BATIMI-530427 format. One record per atom (N, C-alpha, C, O): x, y, z; residue in one letter. Coordinates in steps of 0.05 Angstrom, whole numbers, padded with zeros to 5 digits, always signed. Atoms other than C-alpha are relative to their C-alpha. Example, Ala and Ser with C-alpha at 12.3 -4.5 7.8 and 13.67 -1.06 7.14 Angstrom:
// residues 2
+00018-00024+00000a+00246-00090+00156a+00018+00024+00000a+00039+00024+00013a-00016-00024-00001s+00273-00021+00143s-00015+00022+00014s-00005+00044+00018s
//
This chain:
// residues 131
-00011-00004-00011x-00468-00014-00150x-00008+00025+00028x-00023+00044+00034x-00007-00021-00037x-00448+00018-00077x-00006+00032-00008x+00004+00039-00029x-00018-00026-00006x-00450+00094-00066x+00006+00013+00030x-00015+00022+00040x-00014-00009-00029x-00413+00118+00004x+00012+00032-00007x+00031+00042-00020x-00006-00028+00001x-00423+00191+00018x+00029+00014+00020x+00034+00003+00041x-00017-00012-00020x-00360+00239+00048x+00004+00026-00009x+00002+00033-00032x+00001-00028-00002x-00351+00306+00058x+00029+00014-00022x+00053+00012-00021x-00019-00007+00031x-00318+00338-00011x+00019+00028+00020x+00036+00043+00011x-00018-00044-00006x-00288+00409+00031x+00018-00012+00011x+00039+00001+00009x-00013+00016-00027x-00253+00354+00085x+00038-00005-00020x+00039-00013-00043x-00021+00012-00007x-00171+00344+00087x+00010-00027-00014x+00030-00031-00028x-00008+00026+00003x-00179+00268+00080x-00030-00016+00000x-00045-00009+00019x+00013+00012+00009x-00236+00217+00050x+00000-00021+00027x+00015-00039+00033x+00014+00013-00034x-00273+00193+00125x-00021-00012-00023x-00032-00005-00044x+00027+00021+00017x-00319+00124+00112x-00009+00003+00022x-00006+00021+00039x+00000+00013-00032x-00345+00088+00165x-00010-00031-00011x-00022-00039-00031x-00002+00034+00000x-00341+00011+00181x+00005-00005+00015x+00018+00007+00032x-00003+00015-00030x-00346-00037+00226x+00021-00028-00007x+00027-00035-00030x-00025+00017-00006x-00292-00093+00245x-00019-00023+00024x-00023-00011+00045x+00006+00029-00019x-00326-00171+00287x+00032-00003+00012x+00053-00004-00001x-00015+00021-00009x-00285-00198+00338x-00005-00036-00013x-00018-00045-00032x-00001+00038+00011x-00278-00282+00329x-00031-00005+00024x-00053-00012+00014x+00035-00014+00000x-00341-00270+00379x-00016+00013+00008x-00025+00019+00030x+00009-00022-00008x-00377-00225+00355x-00010+00013+00014x-00032+00014+00024x+00003-00037-00021x-00365-00159+00390x+00010+00012-00033x+00030+00008-00047x-00006-00029+00013x-00368-00105+00343x+00010+00030+00004x+00001+00043+00022x-00003-00026-00013x-00331-00038+00339x-00004+00013-00027x+00005+00004-00049x+00006-00019+00025x-00353+00014+00291x+00027+00020-00009x+00045+00019+00008x-00018-00007+00014x-00304+00053+00253x+00007+00027-00003x-00007+00044+00008x-00001-00033+00023x-00282+00119+00218x+00035+00002-00006x+00055+00005+00008x-00019+00006+00010x-00235+00109+00166x+00003+00023-00026x-00009+00041-00037x-00007-00030+00018x-00198+00145+00123x+00010-00018-00037x+00033-00027-00037x+00002-00009+00012x-00203+00131+00051x+00042-00010-00011x+00058+00006-00002x-00018-00024+00009x-00128+00121+00014x+00021-00031-00013x+00034-00049-00001x-00006+00021+00009x-00109+00076-00041x+00024+00015-00011x+00024+00025-00033x-00027-00006-00011x-00033+00098-00021x+00004-00024-00002x+00018-00034-00020x-00011+00018-00008x-00037+00040+00012x-00006-00022-00013x-00027-00027-00024x+00005+00033+00006x-00024-00030-00003x-00016-00024+00012x-00027-00044+00002x+00017+00014-00031x-00053-00058+00066x-00020+00011+00016x-00015+00030+00031x+00016-00022-00030x-00117-00038+00108x+00010-00001+00017x+00027-00019+00016x-00018+00002-00022x-00089-00025+00173x-00034+00017+00015x-00053+00031+00008x+00018-00009-00030x-00129-00013+00243x+00011+00001+00022x+00022-00019+00031x-00011-00006-00018x-00109+00012+00293x+00004-00015+00030x-00007+00002+00044x-00009+00023-00018x-00090-00041+00355x-00021+00009+00015x-00041-00005+00017x+00027+00005-00021x-00135-00008+00405x-00024-00013-00008x-00037-00030+00005x+00028+00014+00011x-00192-00025+00365x-00004-00026-00003x-00025-00033+00007x-00005+00029-00009x-00176-00101+00357x+00006-00004+00027x-00003-00025+00034x+00001+00021-00016x-00153-00110+00427x-00034+00005+00010x-00047-00015+00016x+00032-00011-00001x-00230-00068+00440x-00016-00024-00003x-00032-00026+00015x+00011+00012+00010x-00258-00125+00408x+00018-00026+00003x+00022-00032-00020x-00008+00018+00001x-00218-00190+00428x+00024-00004+00002x+00039-00014+00019x-00037+00018-00007x-00152-00199+00399x+00022+00014+00010x+00027+00033+00024x-00023-00011-00017x-00093-00198+00412x+00032-00002-00017x+00033-00021-00033x-00019+00006+00018x-00017-00191+00379x+00009-00025+00003x+00011-00038-00018x+00004+00030+00004x-00005-00261+00405x-00018-00017-00028x-00008-00035-00041x+00009+00006+00026x-00057-00275+00346x+00011+00008-00021x+00005-00006-00040x-00004+00005+00021x-00024-00249+00299x+00026-00008-00021x+00049-00006-00015x-00010+00021+00027x+00005-00286+00231x+00024+00006-00005x+00039-00012-00011x-00032-00014-00002x+00072-00234+00230x+00006+00017+00006x-00002+00036-00006x-00014-00036+00013x+00108-00177+00243x+00002+00015-00025x+00004+00005-00048x-00002-00024+00030x+00113-00119+00194x+00007+00025+00014x+00003+00033+00037x-00006-00028-00002x+00139-00053+00180x-00007+00011-00019x-00003+00006-00043x+00010-00027+00026x+00109+00006+00147x+00016+00007+00006x+00028+00004+00027x-00015-00011+00001x+00147+00051+00117x-00007+00026-00022x-00016+00023-00045x+00018-00019+00019x+00130+00124+00090x+00014+00023+00005x+00036+00017+00015x-00013-00017-00001x+00155+00184+00095x+00007+00028+00007x+00013+00050-00003x-00013-00013-00025x+00165+00205+00164x+00010-00027+00014x+00019-00031+00036x-00020+00026-00028x+00192+00137+00186x-00006-00019-00009x-00007-00019-00034x-00003+00029-00012x+00183+00064+00204x-00024-00007+00027x-00035+00009+00043x+00041-00001-00017x+00117+00047+00246x+00004-00032+00000x+00005-00040-00023x-00001+00021+00009x+00123-00030+00259x-00022-00005+00016x-00031+00008+00035x+00022+00014-00021x+00069-00076+00284x+00000-00029-00015x+00019-00045-00020x+00008+00032+00007x+00028-00139+00257x-00021-00006-00023x-00036+00010-00034x+00021+00002+00019x-00011-00171+00212x-00030-00031+00012x-00026-00055+00016x+00019+00013-00013x-00078-00205+00240x-00027-00011-00015x-00042+00001-00030x+00025+00008+00029x-00132-00238+00201x-00032+00002+00020x-00043-00019+00026x+00031-00016-00006x-00201-00205+00231x-00025-00027-00017x-00025-00040-00038x+00028+00021+00012x-00271-00250+00227x-00013+00028-00020x-00011+00020-00043x+00012-00003+00018x-00303-00202+00189x+00011+00033+00008x+00023+00042+00028x-00005-00019+00002x-00296-00136+00168x-00010+00019-00024x-00003+00011-00046x+00009-00002+00018x-00334-00089+00127x-00011+00038-00008x-00024+00049+00009x+00007-00021+00006x-00346-00014+00091x+00005+00009-00031x+00017-00002-00050x+00008-00009+00029x-00364+00029+00034x-00026-00026-00020x-00032-00027-00044x+00024+00004+00001x-00424-00018+00037x+00004-00040-00013x-00017-00049-00023x-00021+00018+00002x-00382-00091+00022x+00001-00012+00034x-00006+00002+00053x-00014+00031-00011x-00363-00147+00067x+00021-00011-00005x+00026-00015-00028x-00018+00023+00013x-00306-00189+00069x+00008-00013+00029x+00013+00001+00048x+00005+00016-00023x-00303-00251+00122x+00030-00013-00007x+00040-00023-00028x-00030+00015-00002x-00233-00275+00142x+00025+00015-00006x+00047+00005-00011x-00024-00014+00013x-00190-00214+00125x+00025+00011+00022x+00025+00021+00045x-00008-00009-00014x-00130-00204+00137x+00007+00035-00005x+00006+00048-00026x-00004-00015+00002x-00109-00139+00168x+00033+00010+00011x+00047-00008+00020x-00020-00011-00011x-00046-00092+00189x+00003+00018+00030x-00003+00042+00031x+00016-00016-00029x-00050-00073+00267x+00028+00023+00002x+00053+00021+00004x-00040-00017-00004x-00001-00011+00271x-00019+00031+00016x-00043+00035+00016x+00004-00020-00012x-00007+00052+00307x+00001+00023-00027x+00018+00022-00045x+00013-00015+00017x-00045+00115+00265x+00004+00031+00009x+00000+00035+00033x-00008-00026-00002x-00027+00187+00266x-00026+00021+00019x-00048+00030+00013x+00022-00017-00036x-00062+00225+00340x-00019+00028-00016x-00015+00044-00035x+00007-00031+00018x-00110+00280+00325x-00018-00008-00019x-00040-00007-00009x+00026+00004+00013x-00156+00262+00270x-00022-00013+00005x-00043-00010-00008x+00016+00019-00004x-00188+00209+00305x-00008-00034-00021x-00028-00048-00020x-00009+00025+00026x-00169+00149+00247x+00000-00023+00026x+00015-00024+00046x+00007+00037-00002x-00200+00072+00267x+00028-00007-00019x+00048-00020-00012x-00022+00017+00025x-00155+00057+00205x+00003+00003-00025x-00007+00022-00037x+00005-00022+00037x-00144+00064+00131x-00018-00028-00018x-00027-00048-00007x+00019+00010+00017x-00181+00029+00074x+00017-00007-00017x+00011+00012-00033x-00029+00005+00006x-00115+00004+00037x-00016-00010-00029x-00040-00012-00033x+00000+00016+00023x-00105-00030-00035x-00009-00032+00007x-00014-00044-00014x-00002+00026-00003x-00115-00101-00003x-00037+00000+00007x-00049-00022+00005x+00034-00002-00010x-00194-00088+00017x-00006+00007-00034x-00021-00009-00044x+00014-00011+00015x-00203-00043-00055x-00002-00016-00024x-00017-00016-00043x-00013+00017+00028x-00170-00091-00098x-00028-00025-00008x-00030-00036-00030x+00021+00015+00014x-00238-00136-00094x-00027+00021-00019x-00049+00015-00029x+00029-00023+00017x-00284-00076-00130x+00019+00013-00015x+00044+00013-00014x-00005-00023+00009x-00285-00024-00177x-00010+00016+00005x-00035+00014+00005x+00007-00022-00010x-00285+00048-00154x-00008+00023-00009x+00012+00035-00016x-00012-00026+00006x-00296+00106-00172x-00003+00027+00026x-00019+00025+00045x-00004-00013-00027x-00276+00169-00123x-00004+00028-00024x+00010+00033-00044x+00013-00038+00005x-00313+00246-00144x+00007+00003+00022x+00004-00011+00042x+00004-00011-00024x-00300+00283-00102x-00006+00025+00008x-00005+00035+00031x-00003-00020-00006x-00312+00342-00117x-00040+00003+00012x-00052+00017+00029x+00023+00017+00002x-00382+00306-00127x-00001-00006+00038x-00021+00001+00050x-00006+00010-00031x-00358+00278-00044x-00022-00038-00001x-00029-00052+00017x+00004+00028+00011x-00387+00210-00079x+00020-00016-00002x+00039-00010-00017x-00019+00025+00010x-00350+00141-00074x-00028-00018-00017x-00049-00025-00006x+00010+00030+00009x-00382+00089-00128x+00010-00028-00002x+00028-00029-00019x-00021+00003-00007x-00355+00033-00110x-00025-00031-00003x-00043-00036+00013x+00025+00018+00001x-00396-00036-00148x+00036-00026-00004x+00055-00022-00019x-00007+00022+00009x-00359-00111-00141x+00019-00016-00026x+00000-00030-00035x-00017+00019+00015x-00314-00149-00190x-00009-00024-00013x+00008-00037-00025x
//
């Protein structure tokens, strides 16, 4: 079981992550754990920095939320890592995220479904084990 710490007094659960481009480019990420999101999302500007383009996307997408609709695209990344685990050839949604929080992406159920996990909010710990 891997343990990831977060600030228990924060408004959001921030964790770190990494994402790789097809040619080995690496970006460090500031991510938000979002168990209410079915998909994992990465901001398009982060994907641009490591060599991905919207032309490589597999499909156009629309995310609907309480505040409206946001268009984006699905793209397969070489590697994605967070919470002490990695996924290769991982499909993410490229969508803009709210400004002002410094968020590079969201970890949604598309990544979390691979694990059993426990959020200990008061302790500021995420316990994650591969299924």
